[in-house]
Steps between C-alpha positions, in 0.01 A plus 500: 500500500661672198350832390519478120470195273555436132269237348590378152214341308263711709214483249496122504263275693732450797686829466183704538384306807844535658495873427165529681640315801812716521297820483266365768808445717592868462772481236550731207508284187651562158351253254659430164366290213537500122147358451624210287267283710404734785160667500471875574152429637656307789637831631215731403366511855830658613474802266439739789711316759772744618735221612506342153689610191536313174749492213452309177836345418681182405727394786734333251624856445694631802330780693527689827180519707661703775553377854291198595497281807363191327490356148232244416583343164182357345557599137456204264240342278355217707225320307603238241334674202675826589850370567485289185390809304771709668770235523807721452354776717439247777864392491613864496293611798615198700864587431557866406190624679577313821860623496387860454260462794776347714731787408242747628474312831880498527532872418257606772562229759146373447365157576408300190227240448484300179181325393605155385279205418414139565595447134859483630408144597387411146311170478605391849632159593467590869153558645406726667773741399732633775735791434796260520383320183704610196229422248443309177496767229539466124750780421423505126124438488240766415438580869870543568487870414305551823638220715865576429451878521367452852772252595770734370342791688522299823869434437557867419319609815708269720821622332417863578431394857820301540741724310345848523332475840145575383230397749305268270191282530369233262136395490399198293139567407260213436176523298316813612159635400253771593367837381716667231622167362454563128191314374700366203809431711517146366533318831251256642298719739438784255434256215248294696319792664458698177385192308253412778359853516454502122334159504780354287658157553794502741822405319696235690853441373616141526274265696452743787694292752788747518497710816532864604483686830311830487575797726268799532676828429456658844663198664792522259553873557504443876775241455704731275465787747617285791795369300603854405529589870689182591870428516470200268704503178443152362187417295168460680194331348180702529193312384204298616601139579151359436537295181223464241484305179393707202172308495440590867571862416246485218245354742559787746461762226174345377367487856586861585383647169188285479589427140374195311805500271641165391866402463704464182849357482808624315861379478729589790747776398868406478679496839182588689561388861304193603511584873535821694476539878711721726666384815444813714671388820767771461233769461319371809820488705677814378204728435215358708306491173252263345202564270153550642266508201371177345460451126122527503506809722761662277299422189196666655710807583615514137171455315395865479831591341484219245136581418608853412725354229218328311 
């Protein structure tokens, strides 16, 4: 296992959990984040951890972290409200930022893992979504600043692998939730749980028949860690293949929270995917990975964190 890792976006929801896992595995970790969406509180528990150092910086500006054995590139706004607010920054970190991170991996002969997304599939015409599916993405819609940034970053990562010899890995992350997911993140789990805990109506966009597949954060981090140690260079889906309608998700949240909240309906946002479910056969075969935590169990494991945000 490598001895020193660079984690970009380390103060984010996933970046902070990945940092914890790497330290637990005995690595020294340099975390970087510009706090555009990351939360310093996600790393506060590491203040006295000798194997962790942190630098506040924007990875769109080239920098030299010193010798590293692994680069984990998680820097990017990820929730719709944030990447729509930071549209140009999202495009920049997916292009300039990713290239700077790849250049670091190339300079030091480090392995490189890029955090991509199920949004590469857009509003899919193939269901469930295998990695071989090229997607159905609107390249000029409001969400394109995120979707196309991630798709370009995948192309960039594969180019550095093919033409510069960097040992790269691509993880396509499906909907993930758990402690440290920002309470106002804007995605369905955080929206529903916070509304339920406050006794407010749960806002369902569209008619609630659209589907999502929800992966608990510890399951996701396990998949990322296994992929980072593998010899696989092509994209690998990491997500929970159990598919829920949005109405079923609302029912689970109400059950776990014990809330008596009702439902209200709002128009479906433009280009919002109607179906989302990962085909994880490659992860099972290549990594021996599949998720273990059910939606209701994961919600119970997340409640204390979300209650603290009320």
